[in-house]
DRENPA-3360 file (N, C-alpha, C; in nm, 2 decimals, always signed):
BEGIN
1 = MSVLRAIE = +4.58/+5.24/+1.97/+4.64/+5.37/+1.98/+4.71/+5.38/+2.12 ~ +4.65/+5.32/+2.22/+4.71/+5.34/+2.36/+4.84/+5.26/+2.36 ~ +4.86/+5.16/+2.29/+4.98/+5.08/+2.28/+5.09/+5.17/+2.23 ~ +5.06/+5.24/+2.12/+5.16/+5.33/+2.06/+5.20/+5.44/+2.15 ~ +5.09/+5.50/+2.22/+5.12/+5.60/+2.32/+5.21/+5.56/+2.43 ~ +5.19/+5.43/+2.48/+5.27/+5.38/+2.59/+5.42/+5.36/+2.54 ~ +5.43/+5.31/+2.42/+5.57/+5.30/+2.36/+5.64/+5.44/+2.35 ~ +5.56/+5.53/+2.30/+5.61/+5.67/+2.28/+5.65/+5.73/+2.42;
9 = SRIEGLFE = +5.57/+5.70/+2.52/+5.59/+5.76/+2.65/+5.72/+5.69/+2.71 ~ +5.74/+5.56/+2.69/+5.86/+5.50/+2.74/+5.99/+5.55/+2.68 ~ +5.98/+5.56/+2.54/+6.10/+5.61/+2.47/+6.13/+5.75/+2.51 ~ +6.02/+5.84/+2.52/+6.04/+5.97/+2.57/+6.10/+5.98/+2.71 ~ +6.05/+5.90/+2.79/+6.10/+5.89/+2.93/+6.25/+5.85/+2.93 ~ +6.29/+5.76/+2.85/+6.43/+5.72/+2.84/+6.52/+5.83/+2.80 ~ +6.48/+5.90/+2.69/+6.56/+6.01/+2.64/+6.57/+6.13/+2.73 ~ +6.45/+6.17/+2.78/+6.44/+6.28/+2.87/+6.50/+6.25/+3.00;
17 = GVFGRAFR = +6.48/+6.13/+3.05/+6.53/+6.10/+3.18/+6.68/+6.08/+3.19 ~ +6.73/+5.99/+3.11/+6.87/+5.96/+3.11/+6.96/+6.07/+3.05 ~ +6.93/+6.11/+2.93/+7.01/+6.21/+2.86/+6.98/+6.35/+2.91 ~ +6.86/+6.38/+2.95/+6.82/+6.51/+2.99/+6.89/+6.54/+3.13 ~ +6.89/+6.45/+3.22/+6.95/+6.47/+3.35/+7.10/+6.48/+3.34 ~ +7.16/+6.42/+3.24/+7.30/+6.42/+3.23/+7.36/+6.55/+3.19 ~ +7.28/+6.63/+3.12/+7.33/+6.76/+3.07/+7.26/+6.88/+3.12 ~ +7.16/+6.87/+3.21/+7.10/+6.98/+3.27/+7.12/+6.99/+3.42;
25 = THVQPVEL = +7.10/+7.11/+3.48/+7.11/+7.12/+3.62/+6.98/+7.16/+3.69 ~ +6.88/+7.21/+3.61/+6.75/+7.25/+3.67/+6.64/+7.23/+3.57 ~ +6.52/+7.23/+3.62/+6.40/+7.22/+3.53/+6.38/+7.36/+3.47 ~ +6.35/+7.36/+3.34/+6.32/+7.49/+3.28/+6.17/+7.52/+3.27 ~ +6.13/+7.64/+3.27/+5.98/+7.67/+3.26/+5.92/+7.62/+3.14 ~ +5.99/+7.62/+3.03/+5.93/+7.57/+2.90/+5.90/+7.42/+2.91 ~ +5.98/+7.35/+2.99/+5.95/+7.21/+3.01/+5.82/+7.19/+3.08 ~ +5.80/+7.27/+3.18/+5.68/+7.26/+3.26/+5.56/+7.29/+3.17;
33 = ARKLAKEM = +5.57/+7.39/+3.09/+5.46/+7.43/+3.00/+5.43/+7.32/+2.90 ~ +5.53/+7.26/+2.84/+5.51/+7.16/+2.74/+5.45/+7.03/+2.81 ~ +5.50/+6.99/+2.92/+5.45/+6.87/+2.99/+5.30/+6.90/+3.03 ~ +5.27/+7.02/+3.08/+5.13/+7.04/+3.12/+5.03/+7.04/+3.00 ~ +5.08/+7.09/+2.89/+5.00/+7.09/+2.77/+4.98/+6.94/+2.72 ~ +5.08/+6.86/+2.74/+5.07/+6.72/+2.70/+4.97/+6.65/+2.80 ~ +4.98/+6.68/+2.92/+4.89/+6.63/+3.02/+4.75/+6.66/+2.99 ~ +4.73/+6.79/+2.95/+4.59/+6.83/+2.90/+4.54/+6.74/+2.79;
41 = DEHRSVSV = +4.63/+6.73/+2.69/+4.59/+6.65/+2.57/+4.56/+6.50/+2.61 ~ +4.64/+6.44/+2.70/+4.62/+6.30/+2.73/+4.50/+6.28/+2.82 ~ +4.45/+6.38/+2.89/+4.34/+6.36/+2.99/+4.21/+6.43/+2.93 ~ +4.20/+6.45/+2.80/+4.08/+6.51/+2.75/+3.97/+6.40/+2.75 ~ +3.85/+6.46/+2.76/+3.73/+6.37/+2.77/+3.63/+6.42/+2.67 ~ +3.59/+6.34/+2.57/+3.50/+6.37/+2.46/+3.36/+6.36/+2.51 ~ +3.29/+6.47/+2.50/+3.14/+6.47/+2.53/+3.06/+6.47/+2.40 ~ +2.94/+6.49/+2.41/+2.85/+6.49/+2.30/+2.89/+6.60/+2.20;
49 = SRVYVPNE = +2.91/+6.72/+2.25/+2.94/+6.83/+2.16/+3.07/+6.91/+2.19 ~ +3.14/+6.87/+2.30/+3.26/+6.94/+2.34/+3.37/+6.84/+2.39 ~ +3.49/+6.89/+2.39/+3.60/+6.81/+2.45/+3.65/+6.88/+2.57 ~ +3.63/+6.81/+2.69/+3.67/+6.87/+2.82/+3.81/+6.83/+2.85 ~ +3.87/+6.92/+2.92/+4.01/+6.89/+2.97/+4.02/+6.94/+3.12 ~ +4.12/+6.88/+3.19/+4.14/+6.93/+3.33/+4.16/+7.08/+3.34 ~ +4.12/+7.13/+3.45/+4.14/+7.28/+3.47/+4.23/+7.31/+3.58 ~ +4.27/+7.21/+3.66/+4.36/+7.23/+3.77/+4.48/+7.14/+3.76;
57 = YTVFLSPG = +4.60/+7.20/+3.76/+4.72/+7.12/+3.74/+4.82/+7.15/+3.86 ~ +4.87/+7.04/+3.92/+4.97/+7.06/+4.03/+5.10/+7.00/+3.98 ~ +5.20/+7.08/+3.99/+5.34/+7.04/+3.95/+5.42/+7.02/+4.08 ~ +5.48/+6.91/+4.10/+5.56/+6.87/+4.21/+5.70/+6.88/+4.17 ~ +5.78/+6.97/+4.24/+5.92/+7.00/+4.21/+6.01/+6.96/+4.32 ~ +6.13/+6.93/+4.29/+6.23/+6.90/+4.40/+6.26/+7.04/+4.47 ~ +6.30/+7.03/+4.59/+6.33/+7.16/+4.66/+6.43/+7.25/+4.59 ~ +6.53/+7.19/+4.52/+6.63/+7.27/+4.45/+6.56/+7.34/+4.33;
65 = DRSQFSAY = +6.48/+7.26/+4.25/+6.41/+7.32/+4.14/+6.31/+7.43/+4.18 ~ +6.24/+7.40/+4.29/+6.14/+7.50/+4.33/+6.20/+7.63/+4.38 ~ +6.32/+7.62/+4.44/+6.39/+7.74/+4.49/+6.43/+7.83/+4.37 ~ +6.46/+7.77/+4.26/+6.51/+7.85/+4.15/+6.40/+7.94/+4.09 ~ +6.27/+7.91/+4.12/+6.16/+7.99/+4.07/+6.11/+8.08/+4.18 ~ +6.16/+8.08/+4.30/+6.11/+8.16/+4.41/+6.10/+8.31/+4.38 ~ +6.19/+8.37/+4.31/+6.19/+8.51/+4.28/+6.07/+8.55/+4.18 ~ +6.03/+8.46/+4.10/+5.93/+8.49/+4.00/+5.82/+8.39/+3.99;
73 = EGSLVGEL = +5.79/+8.32/+4.10/+5.70/+8.21/+4.10/+5.56/+8.25/+4.06 ~ +5.51/+8.37/+4.11/+5.38/+8.42/+4.08/+5.37/+8.45/+3.93 ~ +5.47/+8.51/+3.87/+5.46/+8.53/+3.73/+5.47/+8.41/+3.65 ~ +5.55/+8.31/+3.69/+5.56/+8.18/+3.62/+5.42/+8.11/+3.62 ~ +5.36/+8.11/+3.74/+5.23/+8.04/+3.75/+5.13/+8.11/+3.65 ~ +5.13/+8.24/+3.65/+5.04/+8.31/+3.56/+5.07/+8.28/+3.42 ~ +5.19/+8.28/+3.38/+5.23/+8.24/+3.24/+5.19/+8.10/+3.21 ~ +5.21/+8.01/+3.30/+5.17/+7.87/+3.27/+5.02/+7.86/+3.25;
81 = QEYLAEHA = +4.94/+7.93/+3.33/+4.80/+7.93/+3.32/+4.75/+7.99/+3.19 ~ +4.82/+8.10/+3.15/+4.79/+8.16/+3.02/+4.82/+8.07/+2.90 ~ +4.93/+8.00/+2.92/+4.97/+7.90/+2.81/+4.87/+7.79/+2.80 ~ +4.83/+7.74/+2.91/+4.73/+7.63/+2.91/+4.59/+7.68/+2.85 ~ +4.55/+7.80/+2.88/+4.43/+7.86/+2.83/+4.44/+7.87/+2.68 ~ +4.56/+7.92/+2.63/+4.58/+7.94/+2.49/+4.58/+7.80/+2.42 ~ +4.65/+7.71/+2.48/+4.65/+7.57/+2.42/+4.51/+7.51/+2.41 ~ +4.43/+7.53/+2.51/+4.29/+7.48/+2.51/+4.21/+7.55/+2.40;
89 = RREGYAML = +4.23/+7.68/+2.38/+4.16/+7.76/+2.27/+4.21/+7.71/+2.13 ~ +4.34/+7.69/+2.12/+4.39/+7.64/+1.99/+4.33/+7.50/+1.95 ~ +4.32/+7.42/+2.05/+4.28/+7.28/+2.02/+4.13/+7.26/+2.03 ~ +4.06/+7.37/+2.07/+3.91/+7.36/+2.08/+3.86/+7.29/+2.20 ~ +3.94/+7.29/+2.31/+3.90/+7.22/+2.43/+3.81/+7.31/+2.52 ~ +3.74/+7.25/+2.60/+3.65/+7.33/+2.70/+3.70/+7.30/+2.84 ~ +3.71/+7.40/+2.92/+3.74/+7.39/+3.06/+3.62/+7.45/+3.14 ~ +3.58/+7.39/+3.25/+3.47/+7.44/+3.33/+3.51/+7.57/+3.40;
97 = TPARVLLE = +3.63/+7.59/+3.43/+3.68/+7.72/+3.49/+3.81/+7.75/+3.43 ~ +3.86/+7.87/+3.44/+4.00/+7.90/+3.39/+4.10/+7.80/+3.45 ~ +4.21/+7.78/+3.37/+4.32/+7.69/+3.41/+4.38/+7.75/+3.54 ~ +4.41/+7.65/+3.63/+4.48/+7.69/+3.76/+4.60/+7.60/+3.77 ~ +4.72/+7.66/+3.80/+4.84/+7.58/+3.82/+4.89/+7.61/+3.96 ~ +4.93/+7.50/+4.02/+4.98/+7.50/+4.16/+5.12/+7.44/+4.16 ~ +5.21/+7.50/+4.22/+5.35/+7.45/+4.24/+5.37/+7.40/+4.38 ~ +5.41/+7.28/+4.39/+5.43/+7.22/+4.53/+5.57/+7.16/+4.53;
105 = TDADLAIV = +5.63/+7.15/+4.65/+5.76/+7.09/+4.67/+5.74/+6.94/+4.72 ~ +5.83/+6.86/+4.66/+5.83/+6.71/+4.70/+5.97/+6.68/+4.73 ~ +6.00/+6.66/+4.85/+6.14/+6.64/+4.90/+6.20/+6.50/+4.84 ~ +6.11/+6.41/+4.80/+6.15/+6.28/+4.75/+6.20/+6.29/+4.61 ~ +6.18/+6.40/+4.54/+6.22/+6.41/+4.40/+6.37/+6.46/+4.39 ~ +6.44/+6.41/+4.29/+6.57/+6.46/+4.26/+6.57/+6.58/+4.18 ~ +6.67/+6.66/+4.18/+6.68/+6.78/+4.10/+6.67/+6.74/+3.95 ~ +6.60/+6.82/+3.87/+6.58/+6.80/+3.73/+6.46/+6.70/+3.70;
113 = TFTYSAVV = +6.39/+6.66/+3.80/+6.27/+6.58/+3.78/+6.15/+6.65/+3.84 ~ +6.04/+6.62/+3.79/+5.92/+6.67/+3.84/+5.80/+6.58/+3.80 ~ +5.70/+6.59/+3.88/+5.58/+6.51/+3.85/+5.46/+6.61/+3.85 ~ +5.35/+6.57/+3.80/+5.24/+6.66/+3.79/+5.11/+6.58/+3.79 ~ +5.00/+6.65/+3.82/+4.87/+6.58/+3.82/+4.77/+6.68/+3.76 ~ +4.67/+6.63/+3.70/+4.57/+6.72/+3.64/+4.43/+6.67/+3.68 ~ +4.34/+6.76/+3.72/+4.20/+6.72/+3.76/+4.10/+6.82/+3.70 ~ +3.98/+6.78/+3.69/+3.87/+6.87/+3.66/+3.81/+6.91/+3.79;
121 = RGNVSLEV = +3.81/+7.04/+3.82/+3.76/+7.08/+3.95/+3.69/+7.22/+3.94 ~ +3.60/+7.25/+4.03/+3.55/+7.38/+4.04/+3.40/+7.39/+4.01 ~ +3.34/+7.50/+4.04/+3.20/+7.52/+4.02/+3.17/+7.56/+3.88 ~ +3.06/+7.52/+3.83/+3.02/+7.55/+3.69/+2.96/+7.69/+3.70 ~ +3.00/+7.78/+3.61/+2.95/+7.91/+3.60/+2.81/+7.91/+3.54 ~ +2.74/+8.02/+3.56/+2.61/+8.04/+3.50/+2.61/+8.04/+3.35 ~ +2.72/+8.10/+3.29/+2.74/+8.10/+3.15/+2.75/+7.96/+3.09 ~ +2.82/+7.87/+3.16/+2.84/+7.73/+3.11/+2.70/+7.66/+3.12;
129 = IKYFFQEY = +2.63/+7.68/+3.22/+2.49/+7.62/+3.23/+2.40/+7.67/+3.12 ~ +2.41/+7.80/+3.10/+2.33/+7.86/+2.99/+2.37/+7.80/+2.85 ~ +2.50/+7.78/+2.83/+2.54/+7.72/+2.71/+2.48/+7.59/+2.68 ~ +2.49/+7.50/+2.78/+2.44/+7.37/+2.77/+2.29/+7.36/+2.76 ~ +2.22/+7.45/+2.82/+2.07/+7.45/+2.83/+2.01/+7.56/+2.75 ~ +2.09/+7.61/+2.65/+2.04/+7.73/+2.57/+1.91/+7.70/+2.50 ~ +1.88/+7.58/+2.47/+1.75/+7.56/+2.40/+1.63/+7.59/+2.50 ~ +1.66/+7.58/+2.63/+1.55/+7.61/+2.72/+1.55/+7.76/+2.75;
137 = FDLDQDLR = +1.66/+7.83/+2.74/+1.66/+7.97/+2.75/+1.61/+8.05/+2.63 ~ +1.61/+7.98/+2.51/+1.57/+8.04/+2.39/+1.43/+8.00/+2.35 ~ +1.35/+7.97/+2.44/+1.21/+7.94/+2.41/+1.14/+8.06/+2.35 ~ +1.05/+8.03/+2.26/+0.97/+8.14/+2.20/+0.88/+8.20/+2.30 ~ +0.82/+8.32/+2.27/+0.74/+8.39/+2.36/+0.62/+8.32/+2.41 ~ +0.55/+8.24/+2.32/+0.43/+8.17/+2.36/+0.46/+8.07/+2.47 ~ +0.57/+7.99/+2.45/+0.61/+7.89/+2.55/+0.65/+7.96/+2.68 ~ +0.71/+8.07/+2.68/+0.75/+8.14/+2.80/+0.63/+8.19/+2.87;
145 = REFQVNAN = +0.53/+8.25/+2.80/+0.41/+8.29/+2.87/+0.34/+8.17/+2.93 ~ +0.33/+8.06/+2.85/+0.26/+7.94/+2.90/+0.33/+7.89/+3.03 ~ +0.47/+7.89/+3.03/+0.54/+7.85/+3.15/+0.51/+7.94/+3.26 ~ +0.51/+8.07/+3.24/+0.48/+8.16/+3.35/+0.34/+8.15/+3.40 ~ +0.24/+8.12/+3.32/+0.10/+8.10/+3.36/+0.09/+7.98/+3.44 ~ +0.15/+7.87/+3.40/+0.15/+7.74/+3.47/+0.22/+7.75/+3.60 ~ +0.33/+7.83/+3.61/+0.41/+7.84/+3.73/+0.33/+7.92/+3.84 ~ +0.24/+8.01/+3.80/+0.17/+8.09/+3.90/+0.06/+8.01/+3.95;
% end
C-alpha cells in the first residue's frame, strides 16, 4: 500500500507543482485545508480501540503568501482548526486536544508553495483519562467500599 501511496504522491506533486504554479499566483485557503486533512489521514496511528491523529499542525508559507492572509489570519486559523476537527469527527479519529494550526513564514519558499508538519502534542485531559480507564471508574459499590477501607 505504501508503494501506491508514494506513486500517488509523486504524480500529485508533479501536477500540483508544475501545472499549479504555472496558473496561480498565491496559495488558496482551501488548498491549506485539503493538505492538512490529508496530512491528518497520512499520520494516523491505530490503537487498540481508537485511531489517533496529530493535533498540532504548522503551515510554513512564503512571505508573499503569508502577507495575503494578514488581514484575516486569525479567522483563517480558526476556520482551519474547525475544518480539521470536523474531518476528525467524520473519519472517527481521536485527538488528545482540539486541533491547533500555526502559520509560520519561511523565506526560503517560493510563492505558491508551502510546507507543513503535524505532531501529537499537549496534555491529556481528565475526560480522556476517564475514557480510557472507565472500567476502573465504574467499579460496583462493593469494590469501591473495599478500596476505601483498604486505603484507610
